[in-house]
N, C-alpha and C positions, 0 to 999 in steps of 0.2 A: 527107132528114132534117127532122124538126121542130124548130123554134126554141122553146126554153122559156127564158123569163125566170127567172133565180135571183139573189137579192140576194146570197147567199153567194159566187157566182162573181164577181159585179160588186166586191164589197169586197175578195176575194182578189186579182184581177187589178189593181185599183187599189193594193193594197198592194205587188204585184210591181213594178208601174209605178213607185211612189214610190221602192221600194229602187234600181231602175235610175237613176231621177232623181238620187239621192243619190250613186250611184257616178260619174255624169257631173260632178256639180258639185265632188266631192272626188277626183277621178281622180288628181291629183298626189300628196296624201297617201297614198292607197291605193297607188298604184304605187311610191312611195318606200319604204313599210313593208312591203308584201306582195309585191312584184314586184321586178324588176330595176332599178328607178329610171327615169331620162329614157328610156332606149330602149324602155320598155314603156308610155309614156304613151297613145300612140294604142291599143295593144290593150285598156287598161282602159276608154277611153272607147267603143271598139267593142263591149265586153262590156256596158257600160252601156246603150248605144243599143238593142241586141239585146234586152236584158232588159226595156227599156220597151215594144218591139214586142210581145214575148210577153205581158207584162202587159196590153196593151191587147186582145190576141186573146183572152185569158182572160176578161177583163171583158166582151167582147162575146159570150163563149160560142161562139166559132168554132174554138178549138183542137180541140174533138172532130170538127169537120167537116174540118178540114185533116188530122188524124192519119188519119181513115177513109179519106180520098182516097189519103194516102200508102200505106197498108196495101193498098188495092186496087190501087194502081199496082205495089207490089212483088210481091204474090201473083198478080196477074192475076185475081182472082176478083170 
């Protein structure tokens, strides 16, 4: 796989990571208003951290590499 730099993927990935960062910062308000309150604080923080990791992968343009490895692993081709 060839790595190609794209400013669009960098900006998109940083926006995704920023959104995940906002979820981690405001997890209590999000859990209180959109989820089941105190019992879901850890879940909301986990989703925020996962979003940050996915955003960084997108910014580094590694998501296509990981997805192609996953497809090859599943299909065996």
